[in-house]
Biopython code that builds the backbone (N, CA, C, O; Angstrom):
import numpy as np
from Bio.PDB.StructureBuilder import StructureBuilder

atoms = [
    (1, "MET", "N", (0.758, -1.092, 0.027)),
    (1, "MET", "CA", (0.114, -0.043, 0.034)),
    (1, "MET", "C", (0.793, 1.424, 0.003)),
    (1, "MET", "O", (0.203, 2.497, -0.133)),
    (2, "HIS", "N", (2.080, 1.220, 0.151)),
    (2, "HIS", "CA", (2.906, 2.412, 0.448)),
    (2, "HIS", "C", (2.898, 2.996, -0.962)),
    (2, "HIS", "O", (2.745, 4.217, -1.003)),
    (3, "HIS", "N", (3.022, 2.408, -2.036)),
    (3, "HIS", "CA", (3.207, 2.747, -3.189)),
    (3, "HIS", "C", (1.739, 3.652, -3.678)),
    (3, "HIS", "O", (1.712, 4.828, -4.042)),
    (4, "ILE", "N", (0.847, 2.926, -3.585)),
    (4, "ILE", "CA", (-0.283, 3.834, -3.863)),
    (4, "ILE", "C", (-0.647, 5.010, -2.748)),
    (4, "ILE", "O", (-1.436, 5.919, -3.009)),
    (5, "GLN", "N", (-0.070, 4.894, -1.660)),
    (5, "GLN", "CA", (0.049, 6.227, -0.825)),
    (5, "GLN", "C", (0.708, 7.206, -1.395)),
    (5, "GLN", "O", (0.157, 8.300, -1.511)),
    (6, "SER", "N", (1.886, 7.020, -1.815)),
    (6, "SER", "CA", (2.833, 8.043, -2.582)),
    (6, "SER", "C", (2.119, 8.560, -3.676)),
    (6, "SER", "O", (2.265, 9.754, -3.940)),
    (7, "LYS", "N", (1.365, 7.857, -4.362)),
    (7, "LYS", "CA", (0.383, 8.307, -5.620)),
    (7, "LYS", "C", (-0.719, 9.257, -5.211)),
    (7, "LYS", "O", (-1.021, 10.231, -5.900)),
    (8, "LEU", "N", (-1.365, 8.920, -3.963)),
    (8, "LEU", "CA", (-2.423, 9.535, -3.336)),
    (8, "LEU", "C", (-1.844, 11.005, -2.686)),
    (8, "LEU", "O", (-2.459, 12.067, -2.781)),
    (9, "CYS", "N", (-0.686, 10.855, -2.087)),
    (9, "CYS", "CA", (0.031, 12.069, -1.887)),
    (9, "CYS", "C", (0.413, 13.075, -3.130)),
    (9, "CYS", "O", (0.492, 14.295, -2.980)),
    (10, "GLU", "N", (0.613, 12.479, -4.230)),
    (10, "GLU", "CA", (0.878, 13.482, -5.240)),
    (10, "GLU", "C", (-0.535, 14.050, -5.793)),
    (10, "GLU", "O", (-0.498, 15.226, -6.157)),
    (11, "VAL", "N", (-1.663, 13.437, -5.897)),
    (11, "VAL", "CA", (-2.814, 13.800, -6.255)),
    (11, "VAL", "C", (-3.457, 14.836, -5.442)),
    (11, "VAL", "O", (-4.012, 15.823, -5.924)),
    (12, "PHE", "N", (-3.348, 14.535, -3.983)),
    (12, "PHE", "CA", (-3.824, 15.270, -2.953)),
    (12, "PHE", "C", (-2.905, 16.443, -2.534)),
    (12, "PHE", "O", (-3.291, 17.227, -1.668)),
    (13, "GLU", "N", (-1.565, 16.597, -3.194)),
    (13, "GLU", "CA", (-0.659, 17.345, -2.721)),
    (13, "GLU", "C", (-0.453, 17.613, -1.266)),
    (13, "GLU", "O", (-0.442, 18.740, -0.770)),
    (14, "CYS", "N", (-0.278, 16.394, -0.567)),
    (14, "CYS", "CA", (-0.160, 16.276, 0.917)),
    (14, "CYS", "C", (0.869, 15.149, 1.131)),
    (14, "CYS", "O", (1.304, 14.334, 0.317)),
    (15, "THR", "N", (1.148, 15.318, 2.461)),
    (15, "THR", "CA", (2.149, 14.086, 3.055)),
    (15, "THR", "C", (1.363, 12.777, 3.446)),
    (15, "THR", "O", (0.136, 12.711, 3.521)),
    (16, "GLU", "N", (2.122, 11.886, 3.652)),
    (16, "GLU", "CA", (1.400, 10.498, 4.090)),
    (16, "GLU", "C", (0.854, 10.764, 5.552)),
    (16, "GLU", "O", (-0.153, 10.161, 5.922)),
    (17, "PRO", "N", (1.344, 11.442, 6.190)),
    (17, "PRO", "CA", (0.795, 11.717, 7.776)),
    (17, "PRO", "C", (-0.622, 12.477, 7.599)),
    (17, "PRO", "O", (-1.582, 12.206, 8.321)),
    (18, "GLU", "N", (-0.675, 13.578, 6.443)),
    (18, "GLU", "CA", (-1.613, 14.124, 6.189)),
    (18, "GLU", "C", (-2.673, 13.409, 5.606)),
    (18, "GLU", "O", (-3.846, 13.667, 5.877)),
    (19, "LEU", "N", (-2.352, 12.574, 4.863)),
    (19, "LEU", "CA", (-3.331, 11.627, 4.254)),
    (19, "LEU", "C", (-4.129, 10.882, 5.505)),
    (19, "LEU", "O", (-5.352, 11.006, 5.563)),
    (20, "THR", "N", (-3.600, 10.305, 6.248)),
    (20, "THR", "CA", (-4.263, 9.653, 7.611)),
    (20, "THR", "C", (-4.803, 10.745, 8.595)),
    (20, "THR", "O", (-5.885, 10.615, 9.167)),
    (21, "SER", "N", (-4.061, 11.724, 8.743)),
    (21, "SER", "CA", (-4.942, 12.790, 9.867)),
    (21, "SER", "C", (-6.112, 13.452, 9.042)),
    (21, "SER", "O", (-7.034, 13.870, 9.742)),
    (22, "LYS", "N", (-6.228, 13.605, 7.824)),
    (22, "LYS", "CA", (-7.400, 14.168, 7.330)),
    (22, "LYS", "C", (-8.367, 13.001, 6.728)),
    (22, "LYS", "O", (-9.195, 13.330, 5.878)),
    (23, "GLY", "N", (-8.288, 11.815, 7.099)),
    (23, "GLY", "CA", (-9.206, 10.877, 6.805)),
    (23, "GLY", "C", (-9.309, 10.361, 5.473)),
    (23, "GLY", "O", (-10.179, 9.592, 5.065)),
    (24, "ILE", "N", (-8.162, 10.942, 4.700)),
    (24, "ILE", "CA", (-8.289, 10.675, 3.323)),
    (24, "ILE", "C", (-8.106, 9.075, 2.877)),
    (24, "ILE", "O", (-8.856, 8.494, 2.092)),
    (25, "PHE", "N", (-6.869, 8.447, 3.590)),
    (25, "PHE", "CA", (-6.540, 7.141, 3.360)),
    (25, "PHE", "C", (-7.702, 6.130, 3.793)),
    (25, "PHE", "O", (-7.843, 5.041, 3.235)),
    (26, "ASP", "N", (-8.594, 6.619, 4.925)),
    (26, "ASP", "CA", (-9.514, 5.764, 5.265)),
    (26, "ASP", "C", (-10.524, 5.804, 4.386)),
    (26, "ASP", "O", (-11.205, 4.810, 4.134)),
    (27, "GLU", "N", (-10.720, 7.043, 3.807)),
    (27, "GLU", "CA", (-11.801, 6.941, 2.469)),
    (27, "GLU", "C", (-11.556, 5.938, 1.656)),
    (27, "GLU", "O", (-12.278, 5.012, 1.289)),
    (28, "PHE", "N", (-9.965, 6.338, 1.297)),
    (28, "PHE", "CA", (-9.637, 5.530, 0.156)),
    (28, "PHE", "C", (-9.848, 3.821, 0.309)),
    (28, "PHE", "O", (-10.279, 3.073, -0.569)),
    (29, "ARG", "N", (-9.455, 3.486, 1.549)),
    (29, "ARG", "CA", (-9.740, 2.237, 1.724)),
    (29, "ARG", "C", (-11.058, 1.549, 1.653)),
    (29, "ARG", "O", (-11.341, 0.416, 1.263)),
    (30, "ALA", "N", (-11.911, 2.665, 2.199)),
    (30, "ALA", "CA", (-13.403, 2.139, 2.216)),
    (30, "ALA", "C", (-13.868, 2.120, 0.696)),
    (30, "ALA", "O", (-14.508, 1.169, 0.247)),
    (31, "TRP", "N", (-13.509, 3.231, -0.078)),
    (31, "TRP", "CA", (-13.782, 3.168, -1.486)),
    (31, "TRP", "C", (-13.259, 1.911, -2.341)),
    (31, "TRP", "O", (-13.926, 1.368, -3.221)),
    (32, "LEU", "N", (-12.035, 1.553, -1.970)),
    (32, "LEU", "CA", (-11.339, 0.459, -2.582)),
    (32, "LEU", "C", (-12.255, -0.939, -2.363)),
    (32, "LEU", "O", (-12.405, -1.855, -3.172)),
    (33, "ASN", "N", (-12.795, -0.812, -1.066)),
    (33, "ASN", "CA", (-13.455, -2.137, -0.755)),
    (33, "ASN", "C", (-14.860, -2.279, -1.512)),
    (33, "ASN", "O", (-15.407, -3.367, -1.688)),
    (34, "GLU", "N", (-15.340, -1.140, -1.907)),
    (34, "GLU", "CA", (-16.803, -0.988, -2.741)),
    (34, "GLU", "C", (-16.313, -1.195, -4.373)),
    (34, "GLU", "O", (-17.125, -1.209, -5.297)),
    (35, "HIS", "N", (-15.188, -1.316, -4.510)),
    (35, "HIS", "CA", (-14.772, -1.525, -6.162)),
    (35, "HIS", "C", (-13.849, -2.616, -6.099)),
    (35, "HIS", "O", (-12.653, -2.473, -6.352)),
    (36, "PRO", "N", (-14.428, -3.817, -5.733)),
    (36, "PRO", "CA", (-13.302, -5.177, -5.898)),
    (36, "PRO", "C", (-12.619, -5.425, -7.307)),
    (36, "PRO", "O", (-11.695, -6.233, -7.399)),
    (37, "GLU", "N", (-13.051, -4.774, -8.315)),
    (37, "GLU", "CA", (-12.826, -4.744, -9.544)),
    (37, "GLU", "C", (-11.354, -4.075, -9.733)),
    (37, "GLU", "O", (-10.554, -4.483, -10.574)),
    (38, "ILE", "N", (-11.156, -3.227, -9.035)),
    (38, "ILE", "CA", (-9.806, -2.447, -8.934)),
    (38, "ILE", "C", (-8.805, -3.185, -8.429)),
    (38, "ILE", "O", (-8.911, -3.601, -7.275)),
    (39, "GLU", "N", (-7.649, -3.480, -9.208)),
    (39, "GLU", "CA", (-6.418, -4.295, -8.836)),
    (39, "GLU", "C", (-5.490, -3.218, -8.371)),
    (39, "GLU", "O", (-5.327, -2.173, -9.001)),
    (40, "VAL", "N", (-4.842, -3.528, -7.163)),
    (40, "VAL", "CA", (-3.912, -2.702, -6.956)),
    (40, "VAL", "C", (-2.479, -3.481, -7.017)),
    (40, "VAL", "O", (-1.437, -2.877, -6.761)),
    (41, "PHE", "N", (-2.497, -4.781, -7.351)),
    (41, "PHE", "CA", (-1.336, -5.519, -7.478)),
    (41, "PHE", "C", (-0.848, -5.572, -8.710)),
    (41, "PHE", "O", (-1.731, -5.640, -9.564)),
    (42, "ALA", "N", (0.374, -5.564, -9.158)),
    (42, "ALA", "CA", (1.085, -5.656, -10.412)),
    (42, "ALA", "C", (2.273, -6.445, -10.084)),
    (42, "ALA", "O", (2.906, -6.147, -9.071)),
    (43, "LEU", "N", (2.695, -7.539, -10.919)),
    (43, "LEU", "CA", (4.088, -7.841, -11.028)),
    (43, "LEU", "C", (5.178, -6.870, -11.600)),
    (43, "LEU", "O", (6.314, -6.757, -11.141)),
    (44, "ASP", "N", (4.713, -6.250, -12.572)),
    (44, "ASP", "CA", (5.615, -5.573, -13.123)),
    (44, "ASP", "C", (5.667, -4.099, -12.519)),
    (44, "ASP", "O", (4.660, -3.395, -12.452)),
    (45, "PRO", "N", (6.695, -3.768, -12.165)),
    (45, "PRO", "CA", (6.808, -2.391, -11.220)),
    (45, "PRO", "C", (6.415, -1.168, -12.027)),
    (45, "PRO", "O", (5.771, -0.262, -11.499)),
    (46, "TYR", "N", (6.747, -1.131, -13.147)),
    (46, "TYR", "CA", (6.346, -0.107, -14.058)),
    (46, "TYR", "C", (4.919, -0.148, -14.573)),
    (46, "TYR", "O", (4.353, 0.924, -14.788)),
    (47, "ALA", "N", (4.325, -1.231, -14.775)),
    (47, "ALA", "CA", (2.857, -1.422, -14.918)),
    (47, "ALA", "C", (2.249, -1.046, -13.461)),
    (47, "ALA", "O", (1.172, -0.450, -13.418)),
    (48, "GLY", "N", (2.765, -1.306, -12.563)),
    (48, "GLY", "CA", (2.160, -1.031, -11.292)),
    (48, "GLY", "C", (2.186, 0.163, -10.896)),
    (48, "GLY", "O", (1.212, 0.536, -10.243)),
    (49, "ASP", "N", (3.177, 1.032, -11.130)),
    (49, "ASP", "CA", (3.286, 2.456, -10.898)),
    (49, "ASP", "C", (1.980, 3.108, -11.991)),
    (49, "ASP", "O", (1.152, 3.901, -11.542)),
    (50, "ALA", "N", (1.956, 2.703, -13.270)),
    (50, "ALA", "CA", (0.985, 3.252, -13.990)),
    (50, "ALA", "C", (-0.478, 3.077, -13.386)),
    (50, "ALA", "O", (-1.347, 3.946, -13.451)),
    (51, "ILE", "N", (-0.641, 1.700, -12.727)),
    (51, "ILE", "CA", (-1.990, 1.292, -12.177)),
    (51, "ILE", "C", (-2.138, 2.293, -11.078)),
    (51, "ILE", "O", (-3.106, 3.053, -11.065)),
    (52, "ASN", "N", (-1.181, 2.322, -10.124)),
    (52, "ASN", "CA", (-1.462, 3.137, -8.861)),
    (52, "ASN", "C", (-1.623, 4.643, -9.274)),
    (52, "ASN", "O", (-2.215, 5.324, -8.437)),
    (53, "SER", "N", (-1.275, 5.179, -10.221)),
    (53, "SER", "CA", (-1.298, 6.666, -10.597)),
    (53, "SER", "C", (-2.839, 6.504, -11.060)),
    (53, "SER", "O", (-3.662, 7.181, -10.444)),
    (54, "ASN", "N", (-3.255, 5.726, -12.017)),
    (54, "ASN", "CA", (-4.765, 5.949, -12.349)),
    (54, "ASN", "C", (-5.670, 5.641, -11.316)),
    (54, "ASN", "O", (-6.719, 6.285, -11.348)),
    (55, "ILE", "N", (-5.525, 4.768, -10.346)),
    (55, "ILE", "CA", (-6.070, 4.501, -9.241)),
    (55, "ILE", "C", (-6.354, 5.560, -8.449)),
    (55, "ILE", "O", (-7.488, 5.799, -8.033)),
    (56, "ALA", "N", (-5.174, 6.359, -8.162)),
    (56, "ALA", "CA", (-5.106, 7.656, -7.389)),
    (56, "ALA", "C", (-6.047, 8.674, -8.028)),
    (56, "ALA", "O", (-6.841, 9.292, -7.319)),
    (57, "ALA", "N", (-5.982, 8.866, -9.352)),
    (57, "ALA", "CA", (-6.448, 9.741, -9.879)),
    (57, "ALA", "C", (-8.132, 9.321, -9.975)),
    (57, "ALA", "O", (-8.993, 10.170, -9.741)),
    (58, "GLN", "N", (-8.405, 8.196, -10.272)),
    (58, "GLN", "CA", (-9.985, 7.952, -9.907)),
    (58, "GLN", "C", (-10.540, 8.169, -8.552)),
    (58, "GLN", "O", (-11.695, 8.553, -8.365)),
    (59, "PHE", "N", (-9.663, 7.906, -7.584)),
    (59, "PHE", "CA", (-10.215, 8.147, -6.336)),
    (59, "PHE", "C", (-10.124, 9.701, -6.078)),
    (59, "PHE", "O", (-11.140, 10.241, -5.641)),
    (60, "TYR", "N", (-9.298, 10.268, -6.246)),
    (60, "TYR", "CA", (-9.260, 11.869, -6.501)),
    (60, "TYR", "C", (-10.635, 12.631, -6.848)),
    (60, "TYR", "O", (-11.258, 13.535, -6.291)),
    (61, "GLU", "N", (-10.825, 11.892, -7.977)),
    (61, "GLU", "CA", (-12.153, 12.555, -8.932)),
    (61, "GLU", "C", (-13.208, 12.160, -7.881)),
    (61, "GLU", "O", (-13.983, 13.048, -7.526)),
    (62, "PHE", "N", (-13.325, 10.976, -7.360)),
    (62, "PHE", "CA", (-14.699, 10.544, -6.666)),
    (62, "PHE", "C", (-14.709, 11.469, -5.429)),
    (62, "PHE", "O", (-15.680, 12.168, -5.138)),
    (63, "TYR", "N", (-13.484, 11.423, -4.676)),
    (63, "TYR", "CA", (-13.424, 12.432, -3.483)),
    (63, "TYR", "C", (-13.792, 13.694, -3.610)),
    (63, "TYR", "O", (-14.604, 14.238, -2.862)),
    (64, "THR", "N", (-13.173, 14.282, -4.642)),
    (64, "THR", "CA", (-13.429, 15.694, -4.682)),
    (64, "THR", "C", (-14.884, 15.866, -5.342)),
    (64, "THR", "O", (-15.411, 16.957, -5.125)),
    (65, "ASN", "N", (-15.504, 15.075, -6.008)),
    (65, "ASN", "CA", (-17.032, 15.125, -6.279)),
    (65, "ASN", "C", (-17.888, 15.101, -5.111)),
    (65, "ASN", "O", (-18.820, 15.878, -4.906)),
    (66, "LYS", "N", (-17.461, 14.040, -4.270)),
    (66, "LYS", "CA", (-18.208, 13.807, -2.962)),
    (66, "LYS", "C", (-18.332, 14.886, -2.208)),
    (66, "LYS", "O", (-19.379, 15.280, -1.694)),
    (67, "ILE", "N", (-16.832, 15.582, -2.098)),
    (67, "ILE", "CA", (-16.743, 16.739, -1.229)),
    (67, "ILE", "C", (-17.545, 17.836, -1.669)),
    (67, "ILE", "O", (-18.081, 18.566, -0.835)),
    (68, "GLY", "N", (-17.699, 18.048, -3.058)),
    (68, "GLY", "CA", (-18.235, 18.996, -3.705)),
    (68, "GLY", "C", (-19.842, 18.914, -3.605)),
    (68, "GLY", "O", (-20.556, 19.908, -3.732)),
    (69, "GLU", "N", (-20.307, 17.665, -3.374)),
    (69, "GLU", "CA", (-21.824, 17.487, -2.996)),
    (69, "GLU", "C", (-22.169, 17.833, -1.577)),
    (69, "GLU", "O", (-23.303, 18.165, -1.232)),
    (70, "SER", "N", (-21.183, 17.744, -0.806)),
    (70, "SER", "CA", (-21.713, 17.991, 0.546)),
    (70, "SER", "C", (-22.010, 19.371, 0.880)),
    (70, "SER", "O", (-22.456, 19.654, 1.992)),
]
sb = StructureBuilder()
sb.init_structure("model")
sb.init_model(0)
sb.init_chain("A")
sb.init_seg("    ")
for serial, (resi, resn, name, xyz) in enumerate(atoms, 1):
    if name == "N":
        sb.init_residue(resn, " ", resi, " ")
    sb.init_atom(name, np.array(xyz, "f"), 0.0, 1.0, " ", f" {name:<3s}", serial, name[0])
structure = sb.get_structure()
């Protein structure tokens, strides 16, 4: 999960401790549990990096839309 955390930090422009303190990482884990079709594991590190970037971008879009609706 460390690699996905770093990608989340990039899209949210924050540090890993901020992800936790703001509840973003918990929201991400809940979102991920609701989307079992999303794979966060890849054998190829280059493919894994691209996958994690894509997942982080998807979650960022979901999260910002959710916050915007509040």
